C-alpha positions in Angstrom: -23.6 25.5 5.5 -20.8 27.9 5.0 -22.9 29.5 2.2 -22.2 26.5 0.0 -24.9 25.9 -2.7 -26.1 22.4 -3.5 -24.3 22.8 -6.8 -20.9 23.3 -5.0 -21.5 20.3 -2.7 -22.3 18.1 -5.8 -19.2 19.4 -7.5 -17.0 18.5 -4.6 -18.4 15.1 -4.1 -18.2 14.4 -7.9 -14.6 15.5 -7.8 -14.0 13.1 -5.0 -15.4 10.2 -7.0 -13.3 11.0 -10.1 -10.0 11.5 -8.3 -10.4 8.5 -6.0 -11.7 6.4 -8.9 -8.5 7.1 -10.8 -6.3 6.1 -7.9 -8.5 3.0 -7.2 -8.4 1.9 -10.8 -4.6 1.9 -10.7 -4.6 -0.3 -7.6 -7.4 -2.6 -8.9 -5.6 -3.0 -12.2 -2.7 -4.4 -10.3 -5.0 -6.8 -8.3 -4.4 -5.0 -5.0 -6.6 -5.6 -2.0 -8.4 -2.2 -2.1 -9.7 -1.1 -5.5 -12.0 1.5 -7.1 -15.0 1.3 -4.7 -12.8 1.3 -1.5 -10.8 4.4 -2.6 -14.0 6.2 -3.7 -15.8 5.5 -0.4 -12.8 6.7 1.6 -12.5 9.9 -0.4 -16.2 10.6 -0.3 -16.3 10.0 3.4 -13.4 12.3 4.1 -15.0 15.0 1.9 -18.3 14.7 3.7 -16.6 15.0 7.1 -14.7 18.1 6.0 -18.0 19.6 4.7 -19.7 18.8 8.0 -16.8 20.3 10.0 -17.2 23.5 8.0 -20.9 23.5 8.7 -20.4 23.1 12.4 -17.9 25.9 12.5 -20.2 28.2 10.5 -23.1 27.5 12.9 -20.9 28.3 15.9 -19.7 31.5 14.3 -23.3 32.5 13.5 -24.4 31.9 17.1 -21.5 34.0 18.4 -22.3 36.8 16.0 -26.0 36.8 17.0 -25.3 36.4 20.7 -21.9 37.8 21.6 -22.3 36.8 25.2 -22.0 33.1 24.1 -18.4 33.7 22.9 -17.0 32.4 26.2 -19.4 29.4 26.2 -19.3 28.0 22.7 -16.2 26.2 21.8 -15.3 24.9 18.3 -12.3 23.3 16.8 -12.2 23.2 13.0 -9.7 20.3 13.0 -11.4 18.0 15.4 -13.5 15.8 13.0 -10.8 16.0 10.3 -8.2 14.7 12.8 -10.3 11.6 13.3 -10.2 10.9 9.6 -6.4 11.0 9.6 -6.1 8.6 12.5 -9.0 6.4 11.7 -7.9 5.6 8.2 -4.9 3.8 9.7 -7.2 1.0 10.7 -8.6 0.5 7.2 -5.1 0.7 5.8 -3.9 -1.9 8.2 -6.5 -4.3 6.8 -4.9 -4.2 3.4 -1.5 -5.2 4.7 -0.7 -8.9 4.6 2.4 -10.2 6.3 3.6 -13.8 6.0 7.0 -15.4 6.6 8.2 -14.7 3.1 6.4 -11.5 2.0 4.7 -8.3 2.9 1.8 -7.1 0.7 -0.4 -4.1 0.6 1.9 -1.3 1.9 1.5 0.9 -1.1 -2.2 0.3 -1.2 -2.5 1.3 2.5 -0.5 4.4 1.7 -2.8 5.2 -1.3 -5.9 5.0 0.9 -4.3 7.4 3.4 -3.4 9.8 0.6 -6.9 9.6 -0.9 -8.4 10.4 2.5 -6.1 13.5 2.6 -7.3 14.6 -0.8 -10.9 14.1 0.2 -10.3 16.4 3.2 -8.8 19.0 0.9 -11.7 18.7 -1.5 -14.2 19.2 1.3 -12.4 22.3 2.5 -12.3 23.7 -1.0 -8.5 23.8 -1.4 -8.5 23.0 -5.1 -4.9 23.8 -5.8 -3.8 21.3 -3.1 -6.3 18.8 -4.6 -5.0 18.9 -8.2 -1.3 19.1 -7.3 -1.7 16.4 -4.7 -3.6 14.1 -7.2 -0.9 14.6 -9.8 1.8 13.7 -7.2 -0.1 10.6 -6.1 -0.6 9.3 -9.7 3.1 10.1 -10.5 4.2 8.1 -7.4 2.0 5.1 -8.3 2.5 4.9 -12.0 5.8 6.5 -13.0 8.3 6.5 -10.2 9.0 2.7 -10.6 9.5 3.2 -14.3 11.8 6.2 -14.0 13.8 5.0 -11.0 15.3 1.6 -11.5 16.1 -0.2 -8.3 17.6 -3.7 -8.2 15.3 -5.8 -6.1 16.6 -8.4 -3.7 14.1 -11.3 -3.9 13.6 -14.5 -1.9 14.2 -17.8 -3.5 12.4 -20.8 -1.9 13.9 -24.2 -2.5 12.3 -27.5 -1.3 14.5 -30.6 -1.4 15.5 -34.0 0.1 18.8 -35.5 1.2 19.8 -32.4 3.2 23.6 -32.6 3.3 24.2 -33.5 -0.3 21.7 -31.0 -1.7 22.8 -28.1 0.5 26.4 -28.6 -0.7 25.1 -28.5 -4.3 23.2 -25.3 -3.7 26.1 -23.6 -1.9 28.5 -24.6 -4.7 26.1 -23.3 -7.3 25.7 -19.9 -5.6 29.4 -19.6 -5.2 30.1 -20.5 -8.9 27.5 -18.0 -10.1 28.7 -15.2 -7.7 25.3 -15.1 -6.1 25.3 -13.2 -2.8 23.2 -14.6 0.1 21.8 -11.9 2.2 19.8 -14.1 4.5 18.5 -17.7 4.8 15.8 -19.5 6.7 15.4 -23.2 7.2 12.3 -25.4 7.8 11.7 -29.2 7.7 8.4 -31.0 7.2 7.4 -34.7 7.3 5.3 -35.5 4.2 4.3 -39.1 3.7 7.1 -40.3 6.0 9.7 -38.3 4.0 11.6 -35.4 5.3 11.2 -32.3 3.0 13.7 -29.5 3.7 12.9 -25.9 2.7 15.4 -23.0 2.5 14.3 -19.5 1.8 17.3 -17.5 0.5 17.4 -13.7 0.2 19.8 -13.3 -2.6 21.4 -10.6 -4.8 22.1 -11.7 -8.4 24.9 -10.5 -10.7 23.7 -8.2 -13.4 23.9 -10.8 -16.2 22.1 -13.5 -14.3 18.3 -13.7 -14.1 16.1 -15.5 -11.6 14.7 -17.6 -14.4 18.2 -18.9 -15.1 18.7 -19.7 -11.5 15.4 -21.5 -11.1 16.0 -23.5 -14.3 19.5 -24.5 -13.2 18.5 -25.6 -9.7 15.4 -27.5 -10.8 17.5 -29.8 -12.9 19.1 -31.3 -9.8 17.2 -34.5 -8.9 17.0 -34.0 -5.1 15.3 -30.6 -5.5 11.5 -30.9 -5.5 10.5 -27.3 -6.0 12.1 -23.9 -6.7 10.1 -20.7 -6.7 10.6 -17.0 -6.5 9.0 -15.3 -3.5 8.6 -11.6 -4.4 7.7 -8.8 -2.0 4.6 -7.2 -3.4 3.1 -3.7 -2.6 
């Protein structure tokens, strides 16, 4: 097995558990779909496949060295199994992504699973410099980038109301008065207990001194508005 001792195999698998556990803890701490166990299993699986690939390659080399005439018969590709990890992890990542009319969730978690699989491959291949630098980069991206790089988020504001014409006029006047920019808007209507309930989902950009809490509080005071809530895009 590529002259790897049992101790080396245990070290690599243990390293997979530790690194993937740290990434998974960060995701689970934020209540994301894939947590510690999922990330650990993905990383261990990738590590085992990389170790297996090395073992297959070493056996092929050994046969060729022992029987040179087999060199034209035995074919081996050290990247074949590993390539299946890279493509196959996409199906697992897709399972963590939730798409609805107002939000998309799980993109960052899907990316973290893919990154953990890549780290697992590097661990299995014994590329420790790549492993530790890559792990540091992943944790930096998940934990610190959002704190260091401030990006103003454009969120969705969902408003349910009755008396369509009158209430729409009030909402539009309020947005204009507060200098709120409307990036996009969707409209739905439902019949609940013989009453028409209208729902608008506004994608808005607020002025710097105005908060979403202020907007929700102001709009909820209007008697025709039944519900106001913020629909954020989560990762």
